[in-house]
LOVOTOR-573656 format. One line per 8 residues: number of its first residue (from 1); their letters; for each residue x, y, z of N, C-alpha, C. Coordinates in Angstrom, 2 decimals. Layout:
residues N
NUM = a = X Y Z X Y Z X Y Z; ...
//
This chain:
residues 140
1 = miaivrit = 3.48 -5.52 9.37 3.23 -5.13 8.65 3.75 -4.09 7.28; 3.70 -4.60 6.26 4.54 -3.39 5.34 3.31 -2.80 4.68; 3.36 -1.28 4.34 2.43 -1.02 3.89 3.34 -0.98 2.23; 2.76 -0.88 1.28 3.07 -0.73 -0.14 2.27 0.61 -0.99; 2.70 1.33 -1.25 2.37 2.64 -2.52 2.58 2.38 -3.64; 2.18 2.30 -4.60 2.73 2.58 -5.93 2.50 4.04 -6.67; 4.04 4.85 -6.76 4.06 5.94 -7.20 4.10 6.22 -8.64; 4.85 5.32 -9.35 4.97 5.62 -10.92 3.90 5.23 -11.46
9 = grvktkek = 3.57 5.65 -12.89 2.45 5.29 -13.45 2.48 4.31 -14.62; 1.60 3.95 -15.53 2.10 2.96 -16.46 3.39 3.00 -17.77; 3.45 4.46 -17.68 3.90 4.81 -19.11 5.59 4.55 -18.76; 6.69 3.53 -19.98 7.71 3.40 -19.70 7.76 2.51 -18.73; 6.89 1.58 -18.18 7.67 0.11 -17.25 7.74 -1.23 -17.90; 8.68 -2.02 -17.86 8.65 -3.28 -18.10 7.42 -4.21 -18.19; 7.42 -4.89 -18.99 6.21 -5.57 -18.84 6.33 -6.76 -17.90; 7.29 -6.88 -17.38 7.15 -8.40 -16.07 6.99 -7.10 -15.23
17 = vtetlvrl = 7.44 -6.09 -15.16 6.90 -5.34 -13.52 5.61 -5.26 -13.37; 5.18 -4.37 -14.43 3.73 -4.06 -14.54 2.97 -5.06 -14.23; 3.14 -6.81 -14.62 2.85 -8.20 -14.51 2.75 -7.94 -13.07; 3.91 -7.49 -12.57 4.67 -7.92 -11.34 3.22 -7.10 -10.08; 3.21 -5.82 -10.79 2.35 -4.63 -9.85 1.36 -5.51 -10.08; 0.28 -5.78 -11.16 -0.90 -6.07 -10.98 -1.28 -7.22 -10.06; -0.61 -8.15 -10.66 -0.43 -9.66 -8.98 -0.53 -9.02 -8.02; 0.08 -7.53 -7.35 -0.16 -7.69 -5.91 -0.83 -7.07 -5.54
25 = glgkkytc = -1.71 -6.56 -6.33 -2.98 -5.47 -6.33 -2.58 -3.98 -6.80; -1.50 -3.20 -7.26 -1.19 -1.97 -7.18 -1.30 -1.96 -8.57; -2.53 -2.01 -9.43 -2.47 -2.01 -10.71 -2.34 -0.15 -11.35; -3.04 0.77 -10.14 -3.48 2.03 -10.63 -2.12 2.82 -9.89; -1.98 4.16 -10.34 -1.34 4.68 -9.66 -2.02 5.22 -8.12; -0.96 5.55 -6.91 -1.58 5.87 -5.55 -2.27 4.75 -5.09; -2.26 3.42 -5.32 -2.65 2.36 -4.74 -2.02 2.00 -3.44; -2.03 1.39 -2.18 -1.81 0.92 -1.32 -2.22 -0.43 -0.93
33 = ilidekdk = -1.42 -1.66 -0.73 -1.59 -2.26 -0.02 -1.00 -3.06 0.88; -1.69 -4.14 2.09 -0.28 -4.68 3.24 -0.30 -5.85 3.09; 0.81 -5.80 3.46 1.44 -7.46 3.01 2.09 -7.54 4.35; 2.62 -8.97 4.55 2.99 -9.48 5.68 4.51 -9.83 5.97; 5.18 -9.33 6.66 6.87 -9.24 7.23 7.11 -10.67 6.16; 6.41 -11.69 6.79 6.91 -13.14 6.71 6.55 -13.98 5.38; 5.42 -13.13 4.47 5.24 -13.78 3.47 6.82 -13.83 2.33; 7.28 -14.62 1.99 8.26 -14.53 1.05 8.02 -14.54 -0.21
41 = ikngmlkk = 7.09 -14.84 -0.62 6.55 -14.68 -2.26 6.21 -13.44 -2.28; 5.71 -12.55 -1.53 5.25 -11.37 -1.77 6.40 -10.24 -1.83; 7.18 -10.66 -0.51 8.37 -9.94 -0.52 9.56 -9.90 -1.60; 9.34 -11.12 -2.17 10.46 -11.23 -3.15 9.23 -10.13 -4.61; 8.05 -10.28 -4.71 7.53 -9.37 -5.66 8.32 -8.21 -5.46; 8.17 -7.76 -4.02 8.38 -6.15 -3.69 10.32 -6.29 -4.10; 10.67 -6.50 -3.77 11.94 -6.33 -4.33 12.18 -6.16 -6.04; 11.70 -6.86 -6.50 11.60 -6.65 -8.37 10.51 -5.54 -8.53
49 = vkdyvayg = 9.52 -4.51 -7.71 8.86 -3.23 -7.98 9.64 -2.75 -7.01; 10.53 -2.62 -6.61 10.79 -1.21 -5.12 11.37 0.08 -5.88; 11.78 -0.12 -7.53 11.90 0.94 -8.12 10.53 1.88 -8.51; 9.86 1.30 -8.26 8.32 1.99 -8.76 7.18 1.83 -7.88; 7.44 1.70 -6.57 6.64 2.22 -5.53 7.76 2.58 -4.11; 7.03 3.32 -3.12 7.16 3.20 -1.57 6.77 2.44 -0.93; 7.51 2.05 0.41 6.79 1.10 1.06 7.65 0.86 2.37; 7.01 0.35 3.42 7.96 0.67 5.00 6.74 0.02 6.06
57 = eidkqlii = 7.42 -0.26 7.30 6.14 -0.71 8.01 5.22 0.33 8.62; 4.38 -0.50 8.57 2.76 0.76 9.39 2.41 0.42 10.39; 2.08 1.55 11.12 1.70 1.37 12.65 0.09 1.30 12.12; -0.32 0.77 13.63 -2.00 -0.27 14.01 -2.95 0.71 13.37; -2.37 2.19 14.38 -3.63 3.39 14.14 -3.76 4.18 12.74; -2.92 3.72 11.91 -2.84 4.31 10.42 -3.86 3.34 9.99; -3.64 1.76 10.13 -4.39 0.47 9.31 -5.29 1.23 9.50; -5.88 1.63 11.08 -7.13 1.72 11.51 -7.96 3.10 10.13
65 = rlvekrgq = -7.23 3.90 10.03 -7.70 5.01 10.02 -8.39 4.65 7.96; -6.67 3.88 7.68 -7.19 3.11 6.44 -8.48 2.85 6.12; -8.83 1.85 6.85 -9.82 0.88 6.71 -11.02 1.84 6.70; -11.29 3.11 7.71 -12.34 3.65 8.28 -12.53 4.96 6.50; -11.26 5.08 6.70 -11.87 6.33 4.85 -11.66 5.79 3.98; -10.83 4.65 3.34 -10.04 4.30 1.86 -10.58 2.63 1.83; -11.30 2.26 3.11 -11.76 0.67 2.72 -13.06 0.29 2.12; -12.79 -0.38 1.50 -14.21 -0.61 0.79 -14.65 -2.25 0.62
73 = slnkkpik = -16.02 -2.44 1.08 -16.31 -3.56 1.27 -16.51 -4.23 0.46; -16.40 -5.81 0.19 -16.83 -6.68 -1.31 -18.30 -6.20 -1.38; -19.02 -5.96 -0.64 -20.45 -6.36 -1.00 -20.94 -4.74 -1.10; -20.20 -3.91 -1.00 -20.72 -2.26 -1.38 -21.07 -1.93 -0.10; -21.65 -2.54 1.01 -22.22 -2.17 2.45 -20.97 -0.89 3.44; -21.40 0.03 4.16 -20.37 0.43 4.85 -19.64 -0.65 6.01; -18.68 0.17 5.79 -17.87 -0.96 7.29 -17.69 -0.31 8.34; -18.57 -1.30 9.28 -18.65 -0.83 10.56 -17.40 -1.30 11.79
81 = daekiada = -16.90 -1.85 11.65 -16.13 -2.07 13.11 -14.13 -1.78 12.31; -13.94 -1.15 12.15 -12.49 -0.75 11.57 -11.35 -1.51 12.31; -11.45 -1.24 13.55 -10.88 -1.45 14.46 -10.43 -3.26 14.93; -11.15 -3.21 14.65 -11.98 -5.35 14.68 -11.08 -5.97 13.68; -11.27 -5.12 11.96 -10.53 -5.39 10.88 -9.36 -5.55 10.78; -8.72 -3.92 11.59 -7.77 -3.88 11.43 -6.44 -4.41 12.70; -7.38 -5.08 13.74 -6.56 -6.31 14.00 -6.03 -7.76 13.76; -7.65 -7.81 12.80 -7.63 -9.11 11.78 -6.19 -9.16 10.57
89 = ilsgknpe = -6.27 -7.78 10.32 -5.13 -7.79 9.42 -4.22 -7.68 9.72; -3.49 -7.17 11.24 -2.44 -7.62 11.48 -1.98 -8.82 11.92; -2.98 -9.43 12.69 -2.95 -11.27 12.57 -2.75 -12.06 11.79; -2.95 -11.20 10.60 -2.19 -12.14 9.23 -3.64 -12.72 8.46; -4.80 -12.68 8.62 -5.55 -12.40 7.86 -5.88 -11.56 6.74; -6.14 -12.67 5.51 -6.38 -11.43 3.87 -7.64 -11.03 4.19; -7.32 -9.23 3.97 -8.43 -8.81 4.22 -9.49 -9.18 3.11; -9.42 -10.05 1.97 -10.53 -10.59 1.37 -11.73 -11.20 2.01
97 = elgikkyf = -10.94 -12.21 3.53 -11.62 -12.81 4.39 -12.26 -12.23 5.42; -12.26 -10.74 5.18 -13.11 -9.89 6.15 -13.64 -9.27 5.54; -14.10 -9.23 3.90 -15.61 -8.44 3.42 -14.78 -7.07 2.89; -13.64 -6.77 2.94 -13.08 -5.62 2.22 -12.00 -6.15 1.43; -11.91 -5.13 -0.03 -11.10 -4.99 -0.59 -9.71 -5.78 -0.47; -8.70 -6.07 -0.85 -7.54 -5.98 -0.51 -6.47 -4.73 -1.06; -6.96 -3.73 -1.54 -6.26 -2.43 -1.75 -7.10 -1.24 -1.32; -5.92 -0.39 -1.15 -6.63 0.91 -0.56 -6.26 2.34 -2.06
105 = rlhpplgg = -7.59 2.43 -2.35 -7.27 4.03 -3.56 -6.80 4.82 -2.81; -5.76 6.15 -2.95 -5.84 7.14 -2.20 -5.18 8.45 -3.16; -5.18 9.66 -2.52 -4.92 10.82 -3.10 -3.29 11.11 -3.57; -3.38 11.77 -4.39 -2.01 12.48 -4.05 -1.24 13.02 -2.93; -0.19 13.19 -2.76 0.04 13.45 -1.30 -0.11 14.87 -1.03; -0.41 15.42 0.14 -0.64 16.87 -0.22 1.00 17.11 -0.28; 1.12 18.54 -0.25 2.30 18.92 -0.33 3.61 18.05 -1.72; 3.12 17.46 -2.51 3.39 16.88 -3.58 4.49 15.81 -3.15
113 = lksskkqf = 5.06 15.08 -3.82 6.25 14.69 -3.60 7.82 14.86 -4.37; 8.51 14.20 -3.38 10.01 15.13 -3.35 10.55 14.70 -4.57; 10.90 13.93 -5.31 11.20 13.12 -6.81 10.55 11.69 -6.53; 9.83 11.69 -8.12 9.21 10.15 -8.23 10.04 9.16 -9.49; 12.06 9.75 -9.02 13.07 9.06 -9.80 14.00 8.60 -8.81; 14.13 8.92 -7.53 15.12 9.22 -6.94 14.96 7.75 -5.43; 15.88 7.13 -5.00 15.47 6.54 -3.72 15.13 7.11 -2.68; 15.01 6.82 -1.78 14.10 7.44 -0.45 14.55 8.64 0.13
121 = pkgvlgnh = 16.10 8.38 0.70 16.87 9.54 1.36 16.40 11.55 0.59; 16.40 10.84 -1.23 16.32 12.28 -2.14 14.50 12.54 -2.50; 14.26 11.00 -2.92 13.05 11.01 -3.73 12.01 9.89 -2.63; 11.28 9.56 -3.10 9.74 8.85 -2.26 9.71 7.84 -3.05; 10.84 6.72 -3.69 10.38 5.79 -3.76 11.52 5.11 -2.97; 10.93 3.88 -2.75 12.05 3.07 -2.47 11.74 2.33 -0.69; 12.75 1.60 -0.45 12.13 1.40 1.67 11.95 2.70 2.12; 11.16 3.04 3.41 11.24 3.95 3.69 11.22 4.07 5.57
129 = kqeinkli = 10.77 2.72 5.89 10.81 1.96 7.27 9.83 2.80 7.61; 9.71 3.77 8.88 8.79 4.07 9.39 8.48 5.92 9.11; 9.17 5.77 8.11 8.79 7.34 7.13 7.02 6.98 6.15; 6.85 6.08 5.95 5.70 5.78 5.06 4.43 6.09 5.98; 4.43 6.34 7.05 3.70 6.48 7.48 2.94 8.34 7.69; 4.34 8.85 7.24 3.82 10.23 7.11 3.13 10.76 5.54; 4.14 9.41 4.33 3.53 9.97 3.59 1.95 9.37 3.33; 1.23 8.21 3.82 0.00 7.23 3.57 -0.70 8.59 4.68
137 = erml = -0.21 9.10 5.96 -1.03 10.24 6.25 -1.51 11.41 5.62; -0.33 11.44 4.79 -0.67 13.30 3.47 -1.57 12.55 2.81; -1.73 11.27 2.36 -2.28 11.18 0.96 -3.86 10.23 1.30; -4.30 10.19 2.50 -5.27 9.90 2.99 -6.45 11.15 2.80
//
């Protein structure tokens, strides 16, 4: 499972990139979505927006915390079994089939960002592999 977090805002982004971000479900800054590694269409979209987002592989425990703290149900009721929903997401189900929204709204990270203009080793954009877990943890 890959977590994608939008880092940059709307100013000075190309129209095609903005449209791709909206289609992914990343309409606003500091929004997170989860996609499957095997989904070729969404992986292609990710390659197009890699300079505007941070992404990487996410742990199961962090998915559970995301659903508990930041998950929003479609019918405005509280989410009861976050672990069951996390297992279903990991198995490849669409979050909207499970009754929650496909995106998670996050806070800006505690301690700030390194740089929102450079790729991962020096900045926060691009592929983080396992380091994305630390970033999302700071944003919860």
